[in-house]
VOPAGU-2260 file (C-alpha; in pm, 1 decimal, decimal comma):
REM VOPAGU-2260
SITE   aa  ch    i         X         Y         Z
SITE  UNK   A    0   -1615,9    1995,1     518,2
SITE  UNK   A    1   -1721,1    1940,6     159,4
SITE  UNK   A    2   -1773,7    1588,6      74,6
SITE  UNK   A    3   -1769,5    1456,0    -291,9
SITE  UNK   A    4   -1887,1    1104,3    -377,0
SITE  UNK   A    5   -1718,6     886,2    -628,1
SITE  UNK   A    6   -2018,2     942,4    -863,2
SITE  UNK   A    7   -1964,2    1299,5    -842,1
SITE  UNK   A    8   -1605,3    1263,1    -971,6
SITE  UNK   A    9   -1737,4    1086,2   -1285,7
SITE  UNK   A   10   -2027,4    1323,2   -1355,9
SITE  UNK   A   11   -1930,8    1668,0   -1251,8
SITE  UNK   A   12   -1657,3    1749,5   -1493,4
SITE  UNK   A   13   -1729,4    2113,6   -1500,8
SITE  UNK   A   14   -1704,3    2139,6   -1124,8
SITE  UNK   A   15   -1380,7    1943,6   -1142,8
SITE  UNK   A   16   -1235,0    2175,4   -1390,4
SITE  UNK   A   17   -1311,6    2467,2   -1150,6
SITE  UNK   A   18   -1155,2    2270,6    -863,5
SITE  UNK   A   19    -826,4    2218,6   -1041,8
SITE  UNK   A   20    -722,1    2585,1   -1015,9
SITE  UNK   A   21    -371,1    2571,2    -873,7
SITE  UNK   A   22    -158,8    2842,7    -695,3
SITE  UNK   A   23     209,4    2740,4    -717,0
SITE  UNK   A   24     375,6    2638,6    -396,0
SITE  UNK   A   25     635,3    2925,6    -433,0
SITE  UNK   A   26     349,9    3174,3    -412,9
SITE  UNK   A   27     129,4    3010,6    -149,3
SITE  UNK   A   28     378,5    2840,0      66,8
SITE  UNK   A   29     376,5    2956,7     436,3
SITE  UNK   A   30     766,5    2965,8     433,0
SITE  UNK   A   31     840,8    3130,6     106,5
SITE  UNK   A   32    1199,3    3244,7     183,6
SITE  UNK   A   33    1317,4    2893,0     258,9
SITE  UNK   A   34    1073,6    2731,2      16,5
SITE  UNK   A   35     994,5    2463,1     266,7
SITE  UNK   A   36     670,6    2254,4     297,7
SITE  UNK   A   37     475,8    2255,9     618,3
SITE  UNK   A   38     427,8    1884,8     675,9
SITE  UNK   A   39     188,2    1711,3     912,8
SITE  UNK   A   40     172,9    1339,6     998,5
SITE  UNK   A   41    -119,0    1120,5    1117,4
SITE  UNK   A   42     -26,5     779,1    1278,9
SITE  UNK   A   43     320,3     847,5    1400,9
SITE  UNK   A   44     403,9     563,3    1633,6
SITE  UNK   A   45     546,8     323,0    1365,3
SITE  UNK   A   46     619,2     385,3     997,6
SITE  UNK   A   47     489,8     740,6    1024,6
SITE  UNK   A   48     775,8     828,9    1249,5
SITE  UNK   A   49    1020,0     674,5    1002,9
SITE  UNK   A   50     862,6     873,5     717,1
SITE  UNK   A   51     901,2    1196,4     908,8
SITE  UNK   A   52    1267,0    1142,6     970,6
SITE  UNK   A   53    1305,5    1145,7     591,9
SITE  UNK   A   54    1116,2    1475,7     569,9
SITE  UNK   A   55    1311,9    1671,0     831,6
SITE  UNK   A   56    1456,6    1927,6     602,1
SITE  UNK   A   57    1103,0    2049,6     578,0
SITE  UNK   A   58     888,0    2212,6     850,1
SITE  UNK   A   59     721,9    1951,4    1070,1
SITE  UNK   A   60     425,9    2159,2    1193,6
SITE  UNK   A   61     167,0    1902,9    1323,0
SITE  UNK   A   62     149,1    1550,2    1462,5
SITE  UNK   A   63    -156,5    1350,6    1509,7
SITE  UNK   A   64    -202,3     998,9    1679,3
SITE  UNK   A   65    -481,0     839,0    1865,6
SITE  UNK   A   66    -245,0     699,4    2110,7
SITE  UNK   A   67     -14,8     956,4    2274,2
SITE  UNK   A   68     191,0     690,4    2456,7
SITE  UNK   A   69     270,3     490,5    2141,1
SITE  UNK   A   70     352,6     825,9    1961,7
SITE  UNK   A   71     558,5     971,4    2249,8
SITE  UNK   A   72     895,4     931,5    2089,4
SITE  UNK   A   73     800,0    1099,2    1766,5
SITE  UNK   A   74     619,5    1376,4    1969,5
SITE  UNK   A   75     941,5    1432,4    2169,6
SITE  UNK   A   76    1157,2    1448,4    1846,3
SITE  UNK   A   77     952,0    1742,8    1708,4
SITE  UNK   A   78     868,6    1979,6    2005,4
SITE  UNK   A   79     764,3    2270,2    1788,5
SITE  UNK   A   80     496,3    2072,1    1615,7
SITE  UNK   A   81     133,9    2102,6    1745,1
SITE  UNK   A   82      -8,6    1775,2    1866,2
SITE  UNK   A   83    -360,3    1629,9    1810,5
SITE  UNK   A   84    -550,8    1307,4    1871,5
SITE  UNK   A   85    -818,4    1370,0    1615,2
SITE  UNK   A   86    -713,5    1424,9    1257,5
SITE  UNK   A   87   -1042,7    1600,8    1189,2
SITE  UNK   A   88    -975,3    1868,7    1442,5
SITE  UNK   A   89    -621,7    1899,1    1312,0
SITE  UNK   A   90    -761,4    1964,6     947,9
SITE  UNK   A   91   -1017,3    2210,3    1083,7
SITE  UNK   A   92    -791,9    2412,1    1319,3
SITE  UNK   A   93    -458,7    2418,7    1148,6
SITE  UNK   A   94    -458,9    2599,5     809,4
SITE  UNK   A   95     -85,7    2626,8     748,5
SITE  UNK   A   96     -42,3    2254,8     649,6
SITE  UNK   A   97      82,3    2194,7     292,7
SITE  UNK   A   98     122,5    1806,2     295,4
SITE  UNK   A   99      34,9    1519,2     510,1
SITE  UNK   A  100     191,1    1178,8     587,1
SITE  UNK   A  101     -58,7     914,7     671,7
SITE  UNK   A  102      59,0     587,3     839,8
SITE  UNK   A  103    -232,9     465,1    1034,9
SITE  UNK   A  104    -362,4     102,5    1021,4
SITE  UNK   A  105    -493,2      -2,1     669,2
SITE  UNK   A  106    -865,6      40,9     758,3
SITE  UNK   A  107    -843,4     407,8     818,7
SITE  UNK   A  108    -619,9     501,6     528,6
SITE  UNK   A  109    -909,9     596,2     290,4
SITE  UNK   A  110   -1120,0     820,0     514,5
SITE  UNK   A  111    -827,9    1013,5     626,8
SITE  UNK   A  112    -664,1    1045,8     284,8
SITE  UNK   A  113   -1000,3    1168,2     144,7
SITE  UNK   A  114   -1038,2    1427,1     421,5
SITE  UNK   A  115    -686,3    1551,1     359,9
SITE  UNK   A  116    -726,7    1580,1     -19,2
SITE  UNK   A  117   -1060,9    1761,5      22,8
SITE  UNK   A  118    -871,7    2028,7     220,0
SITE  UNK   A  119    -626,3    2058,6     -68,3
SITE  UNK   A  120    -336,0    1885,3     100,6
SITE  UNK   A  121     -70,5    1673,7     -78,4
SITE  UNK   A  122     -74,6    1323,2      62,4
SITE  UNK   A  123     185,3    1052,4     133,4
SITE  UNK   A  124      -4,1     741,8     230,6
SITE  UNK   A  125     143,3     408,1     349,4
SITE  UNK   A  126      81,8      83,8     159,9
SITE  UNK   A  127    -155,7     -66,8      86,5
SITE  UNK   A  128    -329,0     257,1     -18,0
SITE  UNK   A  129    -669,2     135,2     111,7
SITE  UNK   A  130    -846,6    -156,0     282,3
SITE  UNK   A  131   -1080,1    -243,5       1,1
SITE  UNK   A  132   -1096,0    -215,3    -370,5
SITE  UNK   A  133   -1375,5      54,0    -390,8
SITE  UNK   A  134   -1171,2     276,4    -154,4
SITE  UNK   A  135    -857,1     236,4    -377,9
SITE  UNK   A  136   -1052,7     321,4    -704,6
SITE  UNK   A  137   -1229,9     620,3    -521,7
SITE  UNK   A  138    -910,9     767,1    -367,0
SITE  UNK   A  139    -732,3     743,2    -697,6
SITE  UNK   A  140    -994,9     938,7    -868,4
SITE  UNK   A  141   -1018,6    1187,9    -588,7
SITE  UNK   A  142    -640,6    1275,4    -610,0
SITE  UNK   A  143    -679,2    1365,7    -978,1
SITE  UNK   A  144   -1003,8    1567,0    -888,8
SITE  UNK   A  145    -851,5    1756,6    -614,2
SITE  UNK   A  146    -521,2    1804,2    -809,2
SITE  UNK   A  147    -288,9    1715,6    -521,8
SITE  UNK   A  148      49,2    1541,6    -542,6
SITE  UNK   A  149      47,6    1200,8    -395,7
SITE  UNK   A  150     274,4     899,1    -307,9
SITE  UNK   A  151     214,0     556,8    -175,5
SITE  UNK   A  152     460,5     423,2      85,6
SITE  UNK   A  153     614,8     140,8    -127,4
SITE  UNK   A  154     957,3     287,7     -91,9
SITE  UNK   A  155    1121,1      21,8    -313,6
SITE  UNK   A  156     957,7     185,8    -611,5
SITE  UNK   A  157    1212,5     477,2    -588,7
SITE  UNK   A  158    1533,0     252,8    -586,6
SITE  UNK   A  159    1777,8     160,7    -847,6
SITE  UNK   A  160    1714,7    -210,7    -856,3
SITE  UNK   A  161    1350,3    -182,5    -966,7
SITE  UNK   A  162    1466,0      21,0   -1258,5
SITE  UNK   A  163    1728,5    -223,6   -1349,7
SITE  UNK   A  164    1479,4    -496,1   -1357,0
SITE  UNK   A  165    1246,6    -310,9   -1585,7
SITE  UNK   A  166    1521,0    -222,6   -1822,9
SITE  UNK   A  167    1658,7    -572,5   -1841,4
SITE  UNK   A  168    1315,2    -729,6   -1911,1
SITE  UNK   A  169    1254,9    -471,5   -2176,9
SITE  UNK   A  170    1591,8    -547,4   -2326,7
SITE  UNK   A  171    1494,2    -922,2   -2352,8
SITE  UNK   A  172    1737,4   -1042,4   -2100,3
SITE  UNK   A  173    1528,8   -1343,6   -2016,0
SITE  UNK   A  174    1311,1   -1350,5   -2331,2
SITE  UNK   A  175     930,9   -1344,3   -2320,0
SITE  UNK   A  176     791,0   -1367,9   -1970,2
SITE  UNK   A  177     487,2   -1570,1   -1904,6
SITE  UNK   A  178     537,4   -1670,8   -1542,1
SITE  UNK   A  179     607,1   -1499,9   -1199,8
SITE  UNK   A  180     632,3   -1660,3    -855,4
SITE  UNK   A  181     644,0   -1427,2    -553,6
SITE  UNK   A  182     649,2   -1507,1    -170,6
SITE  UNK   A  183     699,8   -1380,9     175,8
SITE  UNK   A  184     780,3   -1573,3     492,0
SITE  UNK   A  185     527,5   -1378,8     691,9
SITE  UNK   A  186     214,6   -1411,5     826,6
SITE  UNK   A  187     195,6   -1097,1    1016,8
SITE  UNK   A  188      85,0   -1135,4    1373,9
SITE  UNK   A  189     210,7   -1496,7    1418,2
SITE  UNK   A  190     149,0   -1652,9    1757,1
SITE  UNK   A  191     -72,7   -1371,7    1895,0
SITE  UNK   A  192    -355,0   -1497,2    1663,6
SITE  UNK   A  193    -365,1   -1824,5    1864,9
SITE  UNK   A  194    -332,1   -1666,0    2208,6
SITE  UNK   A  195    -618,6   -1428,9    2150,6
SITE  UNK   A  196    -869,5   -1695,8    2157,6
SITE  UNK   A  197    -743,1   -1809,4    2495,1
SITE  UNK   A  198    -742,3   -1458,7    2638,9
SITE  UNK   A  199   -1084,0   -1379,7    2510,2
SITE  UNK   A  200   -1217,0   -1672,5    2701,8
SITE  UNK   A  201   -1069,0   -1560,0    3036,9
SITE  UNK   A  202   -1073,1   -1184,1    2998,0
SITE  UNK   A  203   -1357,9    -955,8    2923,6
SITE  UNK   A  204   -1392,7    -578,0    2923,1
SITE  UNK   A  205   -1026,4    -494,2    2935,4
SITE  UNK   A  206    -967,9    -131,5    3017,4
SITE  UNK   A  207    -874,5      96,2    2731,2
SITE  UNK   A  208    -548,3     265,0    2804,9
SITE  UNK   A  209    -583,8     622,3    2923,8
SITE  UNK   A  210    -355,5     743,3    2631,5
SITE  UNK   A  211    -561,9     575,8    2364,5
SITE  UNK   A  212    -888,1     696,8    2188,7
SITE  UNK   A  213   -1017,8     350,8    2102,8
SITE  UNK   A  214   -1337,3     475,9    1927,5
SITE  UNK   A  215   -1123,1     696,2    1690,7
SITE  UNK   A  216    -872,0     399,9    1633,9
SITE  UNK   A  217   -1162,4     193,3    1519,6
SITE  UNK   A  218   -1274,9     464,6    1281,7
SITE  UNK   A  219   -1504,2     314,6    1004,7
SITE  UNK   A  220   -1461,2     -44,1    1131,0
SITE  UNK   A  221   -1731,0    -227,9    1313,0
SITE  UNK   A  222   -1720,7    -170,4    1692,7
SITE  UNK   A  223   -1548,6    -428,5    1907,4
SITE  UNK   A  224   -1403,3    -403,8    2256,4
SITE  UNK   A  225   -1041,8    -305,3    2296,5
SITE  UNK   A  226    -777,3    -569,2    2330,4
SITE  UNK   A  227    -399,2    -544,2    2311,0
SITE  UNK   A  228    -386,0    -806,5    2037,1
SITE  UNK   A  229    -531,4    -539,4    1791,8
SITE  UNK   A  230    -322,7    -235,1    1888,8
SITE  UNK   A  231     -50,1    -135,2    1847,8
SITE  UNK   A  232     124,5    -384,0    1602,6
SITE  UNK   A  233     -97,9    -691,5    1556,0
SITE  UNK   A  234    -381,0    -532,3    1363,6
SITE  UNK   A  235    -253,4    -656,2    1024,1
SITE  UNK   A  236    -364,8   -1012,7    1098,5
SITE  UNK   A  237    -737,3    -901,6    1145,5
SITE  UNK   A  238    -981,6    -874,6     855,8
SITE  UNK   A  239   -1155,8    -566,7     992,0
SITE  UNK   A  240    -824,9    -369,6    1020,4
SITE  UNK   A  241    -556,1    -518,4     809,9
SITE  UNK   A  242    -493,9    -690,1     478,2
SITE  UNK   A  243    -280,9    -983,6     581,5
SITE  UNK   A  244      50,3   -1089,8     454,1
SITE  UNK   A  245     -34,9   -1015,8      93,4
SITE  UNK   A  246    -156,5    -665,0     164,0
SITE  UNK   A  247     138,9    -594,9     388,8
SITE  UNK   A  248     412,0    -732,2     161,9
SITE  UNK   A  249     245,8    -754,5    -178,1
SITE  UNK   A  250     289,4    -381,9    -262,9
SITE  UNK   A  251     655,5    -428,2    -213,0
SITE  UNK   A  252     737,5    -778,7    -356,8
SITE  UNK   A  253     486,9    -770,4    -657,4
SITE  UNK   A  254     571,9    -412,9    -741,1
SITE  UNK   A  255     869,7    -494,1    -976,3
SITE  UNK   A  256     667,5    -745,4   -1192,2
SITE  UNK   A  257     360,1    -525,4   -1187,2
SITE  UNK   A  258     558,6    -233,6   -1331,1
SITE  UNK   A  259     801,1    -421,9   -1572,9
SITE  UNK   A  260     520,7    -627,4   -1713,3
SITE  UNK   A  261     247,1    -370,9   -1703,7
SITE  UNK   A  262      29,0    -624,7   -1542,6
SITE  UNK   A  263    -275,3    -409,2   -1473,5
SITE  UNK   A  264    -568,7    -597,4   -1340,9
SITE  UNK   A  265    -618,1    -986,3   -1360,8
SITE  UNK   A  266    -927,6   -1138,5   -1523,0
SITE  UNK   A  267    -915,3   -1458,1   -1315,5
SITE  UNK   A  268    -766,2   -1552,8    -978,4
SITE  UNK   A  269    -817,6   -1820,5    -701,9
SITE  UNK   A  270    -672,7   -1895,5    -374,3
SITE  UNK   A  271    -623,9   -2185,3    -128,6
SITE  UNK   A  272    -510,6   -2157,9     240,7
SITE  UNK   A  273    -479,8   -2326,4     570,4
SITE  UNK   A  274    -580,5   -2175,9     907,6
SITE  UNK   A  275    -429,0   -2257,2    1242,5
SITE  UNK   A  276    -696,0   -2131,1    1488,9
SITE  UNK   A  277   -1051,5   -2241,7    1388,4
SITE  UNK   A  278   -1196,9   -2055,6    1696,0
SITE  UNK   A  279   -1113,6   -1715,6    1527,4
SITE  UNK   A  280   -1057,0   -1803,5    1170,1
SITE  UNK   A  281   -1358,4   -1591,6    1049,8
SITE  UNK   A  282   -1183,0   -1284,6    1192,8
SITE  UNK   A  283    -818,7   -1334,0    1076,6
SITE  UNK   A  284    -612,5   -1405,7     771,1
SITE  UNK   A  285    -474,5   -1761,7     739,2
SITE  UNK   A  286    -126,3   -1867,2     847,2
SITE  UNK   A  287     -34,3   -1966,5     495,0
SITE  UNK   A  288    -187,0   -1908,3     154,3
SITE  UNK   A  289    -129,8   -1949,2    -218,8
SITE  UNK   A  290    -298,4   -1718,1    -462,2
SITE  UNK   A  291    -295,2   -1757,3    -836,3
SITE  UNK   A  292    -352,2   -1464,2   -1076,1
SITE  UNK   A  293    -408,8   -1473,5   -1451,1
SITE  UNK   A  294    -324,8   -1154,3   -1633,8
SITE  UNK   A  295    -467,0   -1141,0   -2001,9
SITE  UNK   A  296    -251,4   -1041,5   -2285,8
SITE  UNK   A  297    -238,3    -674,8   -2367,2
SITE  UNK   A  298     -79,0    -466,4   -2652,1
SITE  UNK   A  299     258,6    -498,7   -2490,3
SITE  UNK   A  300     288,0    -863,3   -2390,3
SITE  UNK   A  301     132,5   -1202,8   -2383,6
SITE  UNK   A  302     -67,4   -1356,3   -2094,6
SITE  UNK   A  303     108,3   -1386,3   -1756,7
SITE  UNK   A  304      32,6   -1625,6   -1466,1
SITE  UNK   A  305     145,3   -1502,0   -1122,2
SITE  UNK   A  306     153,2   -1712,8    -807,4
SITE  UNK   A  307     175,1   -1570,0    -470,7
SITE  UNK   A  308     281,3   -1767,0    -154,5
SITE  UNK   A  309     295,4   -1663,7     201,9
SITE  UNK   A  310     328,6   -1822,9     557,8
SITE  UNK   A  311     690,2   -1966,0     449,3
SITE  UNK   A  312     548,1   -2155,8     148,7
SITE  UNK   A  313     790,7   -2141,9    -145,2
SITE  UNK   A  314     771,2   -2211,5    -514,8
SITE  UNK   A  315     945,5   -2494,4    -682,2
SITE  UNK   A  316    1317,9   -2426,6    -691,3
SITE  UNK   A  317    1413,8   -2337,9   -1052,1
SITE  UNK   A  318    1668,5   -2533,5   -1250,1
SITE  UNK   A  319    1872,0   -2218,7   -1299,3
SITE  UNK   A  320    1937,3   -2170,8    -928,9
SITE  UNK   A  321    2287,2   -2311,5    -838,1
SITE  UNK   A  322    2309,2   -2586,5    -585,3
SITE  UNK   A  323    2361,8   -2456,5    -245,6
SITE  UNK   A  324    2206,6   -2118,6    -328,6
SITE  UNK   A  325    1885,0   -2056,3    -140,2
SITE  UNK   A  326    1587,6   -1849,1    -224,0
SITE  UNK   A  327    1544,5   -1525,6     -13,8
SITE  UNK   A  328    1296,0   -1531,2     268,6
SITE  UNK   A  329    1084,6   -1276,9      60,6
SITE  UNK   A  330    1122,7   -1221,1    -311,8
SITE  UNK   A  331    1025,2   -1323,2    -643,8
SITE  UNK   A  332    1120,0   -1523,2    -962,9
SITE  UNK   A  333    1043,7   -1385,7   -1306,4
SITE  UNK   A  334    1065,6   -1655,9   -1560,3
SITE  UNK   A  335    1112,7   -1613,0   -1930,0
SITE  UNK   A  336    1156,0   -1842,0   -2220,1
SITE  UNK   A  337    1535,7   -1763,5   -2227,5
SITE  UNK   A  338    1607,9   -1765,0   -1853,3
SITE  UNK   A  339    1497,3   -1631,3   -1513,8
SITE  UNK   A  340    1560,0   -1343,6   -1269,3
SITE  UNK   A  341    1560,8   -1362,7    -887,8
SITE  UNK   A  342    1516,1   -1069,1    -647,9
SITE  UNK   A  343    1450,8   -1008,9    -289,8
SITE  UNK   A  344    1175,9    -798,8    -132,2
SITE  UNK   A  345    1152,4    -426,1    -151,5
SITE  UNK   A  346    1204,5    -284,9    -498,6
SITE  UNK   A  347    1359,4    -588,1    -652,6
SITE  UNK   A  348    1633,2    -588,6    -389,2
SITE  UNK   A  349    1938,3    -770,7    -522,4
SITE  UNK   A  350    1799,3    -849,6    -857,3
SITE  UNK   A  351    2016,2   -1092,2   -1067,2
SITE  UNK   A  352    1977,1   -1303,8   -1366,9
SITE  UNK   A  353    2025,5   -1666,6   -1264,5
SITE  UNK   A  354    2245,7   -1857,2   -1270,5
SITE  UNK   A  355    2511,1   -1605,4   -1184,6
SITE  UNK   A  356    2728,2   -1699,7   -1482,6
SITE  UNK   A  357    2453,2   -1558,7   -1712,4
SITE  UNK   A  358    2448,6   -1248,8   -1504,5
SITE  UNK   A  359    2823,0   -1210,1   -1559,0
SITE  UNK   A  360    2783,0   -1270,8   -1930,5
SITE  UNK   A  361    2491,7   -1027,5   -1978,5
SITE  UNK   A  362    2576,8    -698,0   -2150,4
SITE  UNK   A  363    2355,1    -452,4   -1964,9
SITE  UNK   A  364    2162,1    -203,5   -2160,5
SITE  UNK   A  365    2176,0     178,4   -2134,5
SITE  UNK   A  366    1986,9     325,6   -1841,2
SITE  UNK   A  367    1670,7     467,5   -1992,3
SITE  UNK   A  368    1442,1     515,6   -1683,7
SITE  UNK   A  369    1474,0     824,2   -1476,4
SITE  UNK   A  370    1631,0     771,5   -1142,0
SITE  UNK   A  371    1507,2     900,7    -810,1
SITE  UNK   A  372    1784,3    1069,6    -633,1
SITE  UNK   A  373    1593,5    1227,5    -338,0
SITE  UNK   A  374    1463,6     901,6    -179,6
SITE  UNK   A  375    1103,2     808,7    -174,1
SITE  UNK   A  376     976,1    1082,5      69,4
SITE  UNK   A  377    1202,2    1333,3    -113,0
SITE  UNK   A  378    1054,9    1242,7    -440,5
SITE  UNK   A  379     711,5    1330,7    -300,6
SITE  UNK   A  380     829,0    1655,6    -152,7
SITE  UNK   A  381     975,8    1749,4    -498,6
SITE  UNK   A  382     645,3    1675,2    -659,7
SITE  UNK   A  383     457,8    1877,7    -397,5
SITE  UNK   A  384     674,2    2177,6    -471,5
SITE  UNK   A  385     654,3    2137,5    -843,5
SITE  UNK   A  386     270,5    2124,9    -819,1
SITE  UNK   A  387      39,8    2119,1   -1120,8
SITE  UNK   A  388     229,7    2044,9   -1434,5
SITE  UNK   A  389     521,8    1906,4   -1248,4
SITE  UNK   A  390     644,7    1550,2   -1256,5
SITE  UNK   A  391     441,2    1314,5   -1025,0
SITE  UNK   A  392     609,7    1114,9    -761,2
SITE  UNK   A  393     729,3     770,2    -856,2
SITE  UNK   A  394     440,9     576,0    -689,0
SITE  UNK   A  395     170,5     843,3    -708,6
SITE  UNK   A  396    -184,2     715,5    -669,4
SITE  UNK   A  397    -238,8     666,2   -1038,8
SITE  UNK   A  398      21,1     399,5   -1004,8
SITE  UNK   A  399     -25,5     293,2    -643,0
SITE  UNK   A  400    -414,2     272,8    -670,0
SITE  UNK   A  401    -400,0      -6,8    -943,7
SITE  UNK   A  402    -113,5    -183,7    -754,9
SITE  UNK   A  403    -324,6    -183,4    -442,6
SITE  UNK   A  404    -631,8    -316,0    -624,1
SITE  UNK   A  405    -447,2    -602,4    -753,2
SITE  UNK   A  406    -311,2    -700,6    -413,9
SITE  UNK   A  407    -658,2    -652,1    -256,8
SITE  UNK   A  408    -812,9    -875,0    -517,6
SITE  UNK   A  409    -585,7   -1150,3    -386,9
SITE  UNK   A  410    -696,1   -1074,4     -36,3
SITE  UNK   A  411   -1052,8   -1125,0    -138,4
SITE  UNK   A  412    -961,6   -1458,2    -310,8
SITE  UNK   A  413    -810,2   -1570,6      18,9
SITE  UNK   A  414   -1144,5   -1497,3     210,2
SITE  UNK   A  415   -1350,5   -1694,6     -41,1
SITE  UNK   A  416   -1074,3   -1959,6     -81,1
SITE  UNK   A  417   -1102,1   -2257,5    -328,2
SITE  UNK   A  418   -1318,4   -2043,4    -565,7
SITE  UNK   A  419   -1228,1   -1948,3    -917,1
SITE  UNK   A  420   -1303,8   -1580,9    -954,2
SITE  UNK   A  421   -1356,7   -1391,3   -1271,4
SITE  UNK   A  422   -1289,1   -1014,6   -1241,6
SITE  UNK   A  423   -1426,4    -730,1   -1452,5
SITE  UNK   A  424   -1202,4    -420,3   -1378,2
SITE  UNK   A  425   -1420,0    -177,4   -1560,7
SITE  UNK   A  426   -1729,1    -271,9   -1387,5
SITE  UNK   A  427   -1540,1    -324,9   -1057,2
SITE  UNK   A  428   -1711,9    -653,7    -974,5
SITE  UNK   A  429   -1669,3   -1031,1    -991,4
SITE  UNK   A  430   -1892,6   -1173,9   -1268,3
SITE  UNK   A  431   -1939,7   -1521,6   -1108,5
SITE  UNK   A  432   -1928,9   -1485,4    -727,6
SITE  UNK   A  433   -2179,5   -1260,6    -520,0
SITE  UNK   A  434   -1989,1   -1339,6    -191,6
SITE  UNK   A  435   -1675,5   -1196,9    -329,0
SITE  UNK   A  436   -1857,6    -887,8    -456,0
SITE  UNK   A  437   -1966,1    -811,9     -91,9
SITE  UNK   A  438   -1587,6    -767,8     -10,7
SITE  UNK   A  439   -1523,2    -508,1    -292,9
SITE  UNK   A  440   -1689,2    -235,1     -76,8
SITE  UNK   A  441   -1724,4    -304,0     287,0
SITE  UNK   A  442   -1974,1    -135,0     515,8
SITE  UNK   A  443   -1860,9     156,8     727,7
SITE  UNK   A  444   -1977,9     195,0    1093,8
SITE  UNK   A  445   -2240,4     470,1    1147,9
SITE  UNK   A  446   -2098,8     815,0    1145,0
SITE  UNK   A  447   -1827,0     731,6     883,3
SITE  UNK   A  448   -1829,0     770,0     512,6
SITE  UNK   A  449   -1586,4     812,5     237,1
């Protein structure tokens, strides 16, 4: 399989031009009469199965998961699809695949996405796009190099509410925005973080389930013995596998402000946190944290300060919020010099100007942003069929990559908490903290590379 380094993307422009030759889907598609995509999915026990259900009008031709027991329900749903444990074998053996859904744990997103794009497959990858910043930058560049259609799985980016929020802010509904507060009630994992330490003391060398390929599940992460507190659902809490509450929910909750305010990359950030299990705190994300981002002014707006809270921490209740009205369990406040907006989690769910009397008085502007009518997966399918020159999906990697980078910067700040970090986006490094720079690109296990 041909491998191309990030350096090659930047230097070999002549090769890139040759690689961008495109054969329209209507010509090359394996099911031309019905004009359907042949879709495969990797990681189908959780969100991957949900994503597939939203693609059932296409041909589901291949399924891949390292745990056949966890994936059994999805495998049963698509009896005509070929089944694999190893995505590399699937890519090698099955050449009729047009597009691939990737919904594995965060730490394997990048290597699988890169392998799929190198084979010319369109990719839908769950959020966050990658596990570290170097991967996010490289995967974004690779999507353009291989000229494939992409979509990150932050489904709220395709809904109506996020477009309303962007239009209202552009209309000046709350004036000039200088401040954002966003939060989630998670930490993901919860109590199992604590019980793991107890289990580890009394239980060693637990047998790997016969249905699970543990080495392949680990992928590029450092080797460790199997334990049920990693797989199938608790991996998000662990530094080697997940990206914590911020990585999990930030691509949903921060998406509206990131898009509407054209935030881009912060130049400064810092975090503080608490941890509830000292025996394993070097391996897991904290139970609660606060991350403060500073976004410098650009040619569209002034500087913006954004504060993230997780673990059920909340910002100060704004004066605009009516007495008796509670903040949602996950959501954001966008504060301008003429008012404030409040929304829930995915895609600015339930966005309203507060207090409600101002919402009722507001004369809404015309809808100027194109709406997505096919759903998030459907928008990606449309883009795949349009191919080169067609309209990209709503959260294609050129958008999802930078959003992921912003979220992962916060993840680094949490790991080097109580430090003010200065970030240089162009050089992809912190200018004042060597420890933080070690987390920009983490080391892969022997035998794995991007």
